[in-house]
N, C-alpha and C positions, 0 to 999 in steps of 0.2 A: 507746434503741436500742443493741444490742450490736454490736461490731465485731470483725473478724478480720483477720489479715494475708494479703493476696493478693500474694505477692512483696513488693515494697516499698510496696504500697498498703494503707492501712487502710480497709477497706470494710465497709459495713453488712451484717449477717447477712441482712437482708431487702433484696432488690433489686427494682426495678420492671421488669417485662416490658412491652414496648410493641406486641406483635403485634395488640392490639385497638384501640390508640389511632388508628391510621391510618384505620380505618373510621368514625371519628366525624367528622361534618361540624361543624367549629368554629363555623360561622355559624348552623347550625340549633340547636346545643346550647350557644350562648353561650360559646364558647371553652373548652369542657370539657377537651379534651386538655391545654392549658397549665395549667389549674387543677389537674388531677390531678397533673401533674408537679411543680408548685410545692408542692402539699400534701404530696407524698412527701418533697420536699427539706426542707420545714419540720419534718417529723417525723423527720428524721435519716437518711433513705434517701440514700445517696450513690453507688449503683451503678445504672446504667440499662442494660438489655439490649435491643438492637434488631437490625435486619438491613436491608441495603439493599433487599431485596425486599418488606419490609413496606410495603404501600401504594405500591409502586413508587417508593420513595425518600421518601415523605411522612413516614414515622415518623422517619427520620433528620433531616429538616428540622425537624420539631416539636421533637425533642430538642435540636437545635442552637440553636434560638431560645430554648428554656427555660433551657439551661445558661448562655447568654450573660448572663443577668440575675443569676446567682448570685455571691455574694461568697465562697463556700467551694468547695473542689474537688469536682467531680462527675465520677465515673469512668464511662467509656463502654465497653461491649462491643458489638461489631457483628459481622456475618457476611456472607460472600459465597459464591456458588457456584450459586445458583438463578437462573433467567432473570430479567433485569431490563430493563424498558422504561421509560426515564425521559426524556420529552420536555421541552424548555425551556418555561418560563413558562406562557403561556395555553394551550398545547397539552397540559398535563399531565392534563386531563380525559380524554384518550384513553389514558393510561398503562395502566390496568387492561385495556382492550380489547386493546392491543398485547401485553401480557404473556400474556393468555389465548390469543391467536393463536399466539404462539411455542410455547406448551405444546401446542396442537393440532397444530402442525407437527412435534412430536416433540422440541423443544428442552427437555430436562428439567434438565440441569445442565451446567456448563462450568467445569472446573478447570484449563484450560490456563494456563500461566504468564503469557502476555500478557493474558488476560482478567482473571485475579485481580489483576494489577498495575493494570489500569485500574479495577477495582472498588474497590481500596484508595483510589486517587486520588479517585474519585467519592464515597466515604464521607467522606473528609476534607473535601471541598468542602461536602457537604450538612450535615455536622455543624458546620462552621465551626471545626475544631480543627487543631492542628499535628501531634498525635499521637493515635492510637487506643490506648486502654489495653489492651484485649484484642481481637484479631481472630481470629474463629473461621472455619475452613472449615465450611460449612453442610451437614451430613449428607453428607460425602464418601464415595465408595467407598474400600475399604481400599487400592486401587491408588494413589489420589491421594497417600496418606501415604508412598508409596515412590517417587514420581516425583521424580527428582533435579533436573530443571529447575524444577519447581514449588517444591521446597524451597529451591532457590537464590534464586528470585525472592522468596520470603517472607523468607529470611535477609537479602537486600539491603534489603528494606523496613524490617526491624528495625535494620540497621546505619545506614540513612539517617535514623533517628529518626522514622519514620512510624508504627511499631507498637512498643508497649512489650512486650507478651507475645503469643505465638501460642497458639491453642487449637483444639480440635476439638469441634464440637457434633454428637453422634450418639447414637442409641439402639441402634446395632448393636454387640453385644458384641465382635465381631471387630475393628471399627474402634477401639473404646475400648481394647482390649488392645494393639493396635499403637501407639496414641498413648502408652500408659503406658510403653512401653519406649524411647521416644525423648525425651530431655530437652528437645528443641526445643519440645515442646508443654507449656506451663507451666500451662494451665488446661483442664479438660474441662467440657462441659455435656451433661447427660443427664437422663432421668427418674430419679426416686428408685427404688432397688432393683434397677437393672440389674446392678450389681456394686459391691463395695467397692473403693475406690481411695485411694492415698496422695496422688495429685495433687489439688490444690485443685479443687473441683467446684462448678459452678453448677447447681442443681437446677431444672429447668423442669417444668411440668405436675404439680406436687406434689399438686394437688387432683384433677385429672381422671384421673390415673393411679393413684390410691389404690385398693387392692383393696376388694371388698365387705366383707370381714372388718374391714379397717382403718376403713372408713367407719362400720360399725356400732359399733365400739369408740369411735370419736371421738364419735358421736352420744350414746352412753350416758354417757361421761365428761363431755361438754359439758353435759348436763342436770344432772348431779350438781354441777358447778362453776359453772353459770350463765354459760357462755361459749359462743362459737360453735364448731361442729365445724370450720369452716375454720381458725380460729385454732389449734386443737389439731393439725390435720393439718400446718399450716405449721411449727409448733414441732417436731413429730415429725420432719419432713423435715430440719430444721436440726440435730437432735440425733442423727440415726441413724448417724453415724460419719464421721470425717475432717473436715478443714477444708472448710466448704461455705457457700455462699450459696443462699438459697431465693428464687425469683422470685414476686412477686405480680403476676398478670396480670389486670387488672380495668379496666373502663371505668366503675366506680361509685365516687364519692367516699365513700359510706357504707362500702362493702367495703374500700376503701383504708384508711380510718381504723380500721376494725375490725382489719385485718391488721397495721397498724403498732402499734396498741395491744397486740396480742398479743406484741410483742417489747419491751415496756417492761421486763420482768424478764429477767434472764440465762437463757440456755438451759442446761439441765442434763440429765443422763441420765434423770432422772425424767420428762422430756418424751417419751421414747420410749414409744409406745403398744404395749402387749403384746397 
């Protein structure tokens, strides 16, 4: 596995996205979520990307339990801003219903300072950590990045040692441009190709957002090299410019192993698919 510097953190070029893990029933699938996380860690992945809203807190709890067993540092990026409905203990089976009800009532996002402060505390508790390595605002409107009260609340969380680095997760070019000009935002997360940036980038949806032309090129080259197109697309995303991590979002152990195997060799400019 290849590693890059994300501020003071030495993180794997391939990170693990958890948006699909929370939808897997660990009882029905014999503890698959934890086995996926452990397999990623064993193969050198040390950055996990999640969000409080994934599975209404379930993904953060899964990650928290998995990293507690590790003898090496595992870095966590999580997000807040979308509706969250997280009931205690046995009532969590109703979480998703509550979340959908809020959405039906028109509660789309909430970036008020008090709400984000509460969401940070909730993420710390579910993850079982003292500090969140990267905390992203989850697809905020550009106005949120200019809200002095929100920025003060986030700065206070950093000063209190609850957050190491602040970030913005967005596919909106206006939001990304606003984040780029404020040094407060140390990490960005977006789809590949939205724009070039000098700020460290975590690339999500590298496979699903690939153009038809890029997919066709990957399929042709994969056949020539006897590798998977997905492996080539992930390596392309990692090589396409600037310091970046590429997320593997999968609920399959086979695909996870294929994706991690793809990063056994160093990334070079030759991995960019023309």
